[in-house]
C-alpha positions as a Markdown table, in Angstrom:
| # | Residue | x | y | z |
|---|---|---|---|---|
| 1 | Unk | 156.6 | 52.5 | 108.2 |
| 2 | Unk | 153.6 | 52.1 | 105.8 |
| 3 | Unk | 150.9 | 49.6 | 106.6 |
| 4 | Unk | 147.5 | 48.8 | 105.2 |
| 5 | Unk | 144.8 | 48.0 | 107.7 |
| 6 | Unk | 142.2 | 45.4 | 106.6 |
| 7 | Unk | 138.6 | 46.6 | 106.5 |
| 8 | Unk | 137.8 | 44.8 | 109.7 |
| 9 | Unk | 140.5 | 46.4 | 111.7 |
| 10 | Unk | 139.4 | 50.0 | 111.3 |
| 11 | Unk | 138.1 | 52.1 | 114.2 |
| 12 | Unk | 135.2 | 54.6 | 113.8 |
| 13 | Unk | 133.5 | 56.9 | 116.2 |
| 14 | Unk | 130.1 | 55.6 | 117.4 |
| 15 | Unk | 128.5 | 58.7 | 115.9 |
| 16 | Unk | 130.1 | 58.2 | 112.5 |
| 17 | Unk | 129.1 | 54.5 | 112.6 |
| 18 | Unk | 125.4 | 55.3 | 113.4 |
| 19 | Unk | 125.2 | 58.1 | 110.8 |
| 20 | Unk | 126.9 | 56.0 | 108.1 |
| 21 | Unk | 124.8 | 52.9 | 108.7 |
| 22 | Unk | 121.7 | 55.0 | 108.2 |
| 23 | Unk | 123.2 | 56.5 | 105.0 |
| 24 | Unk | 124.0 | 53.1 | 103.6 |
| 25 | Unk | 120.5 | 51.9 | 104.4 |
| 26 | Unk | 118.9 | 54.7 | 102.5 |
| 27 | Unk | 121.3 | 54.5 | 99.6 |
| 28 | Unk | 120.6 | 51.4 | 97.5 |
| 29 | Unk | 123.8 | 51.8 | 95.5 |
| 30 | Unk | 125.8 | 51.5 | 98.7 |
| 31 | Unk | 124.4 | 48.1 | 99.7 |
| 32 | Unk | 127.1 | 45.4 | 99.7 |
| 33 | Unk | 129.8 | 48.0 | 98.8 |
| 34 | Unk | 133.0 | 48.8 | 100.6 |
| 35 | Unk | 131.4 | 51.2 | 103.1 |
| 36 | Unk | 128.9 | 48.7 | 104.2 |
| 37 | Unk | 131.6 | 46.0 | 104.6 |
| 38 | Unk | 133.7 | 48.4 | 106.6 |
| 39 | Unk | 130.8 | 49.3 | 108.9 |
| 40 | Unk | 130.1 | 45.6 | 109.5 |
| 41 | Unk | 133.6 | 44.9 | 110.7 |
| 42 | Unk | 134.8 | 48.2 | 112.3 |
| 43 | Unk | 135.4 | 48.7 | 116.0 |
| 44 | Unk | 133.7 | 51.7 | 117.5 |
| 45 | Unk | 134.7 | 54.1 | 120.2 |
| 46 | Unk | 133.0 | 57.1 | 121.8 |
| 47 | Unk | 133.7 | 60.3 | 119.8 |
| 48 | Unk | 135.7 | 61.7 | 122.8 |
| 49 | Unk | 137.9 | 58.5 | 122.6 |
| 50 | Unk | 138.8 | 58.6 | 118.9 |
| 51 | Unk | 142.6 | 58.8 | 118.6 |
| 52 | Unk | 143.8 | 61.9 | 116.8 |
| 53 | Unk | 145.6 | 59.8 | 114.1 |
| 54 | Unk | 142.3 | 58.2 | 112.8 |
| 55 | Unk | 140.4 | 59.6 | 109.8 |
| 56 | Unk | 136.8 | 60.4 | 110.8 |
| 57 | Unk | 134.0 | 62.1 | 108.9 |
| 58 | Unk | 135.0 | 65.7 | 108.1 |
| 59 | Unk | 138.7 | 65.0 | 108.6 |
| 60 | Unk | 141.0 | 66.9 | 106.3 |
| 61 | Unk | 144.0 | 64.7 | 105.3 |
| 62 | Unk | 147.1 | 64.9 | 103.2 |
| 63 | Unk | 147.7 | 61.8 | 101.1 |
| 64 | Unk | 150.5 | 60.9 | 98.7 |
| 65 | Unk | 149.7 | 58.9 | 95.6 |
| 66 | Unk | 151.5 | 55.6 | 95.9 |
| 67 | Unk | 152.7 | 55.6 | 92.3 |
| 68 | Unk | 153.6 | 59.3 | 91.7 |
| 69 | Unk | 154.2 | 60.6 | 95.2 |
| 70 | Unk | 152.0 | 63.6 | 94.4 |
| 71 | Unk | 150.4 | 65.0 | 97.6 |
| 72 | Unk | 146.7 | 66.0 | 97.7 |
| 73 | Unk | 144.6 | 67.4 | 100.5 |
| 74 | Unk | 141.2 | 65.8 | 100.8 |
| 75 | Unk | 138.3 | 66.3 | 103.2 |
| 76 | Unk | 136.1 | 63.3 | 103.9 |
| 77 | Unk | 132.4 | 64.2 | 103.8 |
| 78 | Unk | 128.9 | 63.1 | 103.2 |
| 79 | Unk | 127.6 | 62.8 | 99.6 |
| 80 | Unk | 125.6 | 66.1 | 99.7 |
| 81 | Unk | 128.8 | 67.9 | 100.8 |
| 82 | Unk | 131.0 | 66.4 | 98.2 |
| 83 | Unk | 132.9 | 68.6 | 95.7 |
| 84 | Unk | 135.8 | 66.7 | 94.2 |
| 85 | Unk | 137.1 | 69.8 | 92.5 |
| 86 | Unk | 137.9 | 71.3 | 95.9 |
| 87 | Unk | 139.1 | 68.1 | 97.5 |
| 88 | Unk | 135.8 | 67.2 | 99.3 |
| 89 | Unk | 135.3 | 63.5 | 98.7 |
| 90 | Unk | 132.2 | 61.5 | 99.5 |
| 91 | Unk | 132.5 | 58.7 | 102.0 |
| 92 | Unk | 130.4 | 56.7 | 99.4 |
| 93 | Unk | 133.1 | 57.1 | 96.8 |
| 94 | Unk | 135.8 | 54.4 | 96.5 |
| 95 | Unk | 138.5 | 56.8 | 97.8 |
| 96 | Unk | 136.3 | 58.1 | 100.6 |
| 97 | Unk | 135.5 | 54.6 | 101.9 |
| 98 | Unk | 139.2 | 53.6 | 101.6 |
| 99 | Unk | 140.2 | 56.6 | 103.8 |
| 100 | Unk | 137.6 | 56.2 | 106.6 |
| 101 | Unk | 139.1 | 54.8 | 109.8 |
| 102 | Unk | 142.7 | 54.8 | 108.4 |
| 103 | Unk | 145.5 | 56.0 | 110.6 |
| 104 | Unk | 148.4 | 58.4 | 109.7 |
| 105 | Unk | 151.1 | 56.3 | 108.1 |
| 106 | Unk | 148.8 | 53.7 | 106.6 |
| 107 | Unk | 148.1 | 53.0 | 102.9 |
| 108 | Unk | 144.6 | 53.3 | 101.6 |
| 109 | Unk | 143.8 | 51.3 | 98.5 |
| 110 | Unk | 140.7 | 51.4 | 96.3 |
| 111 | Unk | 139.3 | 50.4 | 92.9 |
| 112 | Unk | 137.5 | 53.0 | 90.8 |
| 113 | Unk | 134.2 | 52.1 | 89.1 |
| 114 | Unk | 136.1 | 51.5 | 85.8 |
| 115 | Unk | 138.3 | 48.9 | 87.5 |
| 116 | Unk | 141.5 | 50.8 | 88.0 |
| 117 | Unk | 143.5 | 50.2 | 91.2 |
| 118 | Unk | 144.8 | 53.2 | 93.2 |
| 119 | Unk | 146.5 | 53.6 | 96.5 |
| 120 | Unk | 147.7 | 56.5 | 98.6 |
| 121 | Unk | 149.8 | 56.9 | 101.8 |
| 122 | Unk | 148.1 | 58.9 | 104.6 |
| 123 | Unk | 150.8 | 61.5 | 105.3 |
| 124 | Unk | 149.0 | 63.6 | 107.8 |
| 125 | Unk | 145.6 | 64.5 | 109.3 |
| 126 | Unk | 145.4 | 68.2 | 109.1 |
| 127 | Unk | 142.1 | 68.4 | 110.9 |
| 128 | Unk | 140.0 | 65.9 | 112.8 |
| 129 | Unk | 136.8 | 67.1 | 114.5 |
| 130 | Unk | 137.2 | 65.1 | 117.7 |
| 131 | Unk | 140.9 | 66.1 | 118.1 |
| 132 | Unk | 139.6 | 69.7 | 117.9 |
| 133 | Unk | 137.0 | 69.2 | 120.5 |
| 134 | Unk | 134.0 | 68.9 | 118.1 |
| 135 | Unk | 132.4 | 65.6 | 119.1 |
| 136 | Unk | 129.2 | 66.0 | 117.0 |
| 137 | Unk | 130.6 | 66.8 | 113.5 |
């Protein structure tokens, strides 16, 4: 079953929420954007309580393009760690914000800066820090 969770129904770790709120506050271009709206409406849990099927910061995920079915492996990271050529996507990018807090089996949808609509199905979370015992990543 494929579902899409509205921005206000996503769950984040408290640590991710605090770090990302600080990032948005010091990044003027992020003000009012999808990440800020997500942060305003997200539920938070302690890092130890994050379910293993939720995409957190530094999670590595396999997604399938909703149109072509092509699978890609992406790692959600902070802007200074981003390298799209190697699949490291910034949480400030449209795709990064769309993935944060999604669960395995859900559909992430986003609009690129040039106005094109995209969507991808979250096929699997290959690595999630909390599920691996890293509660400070």
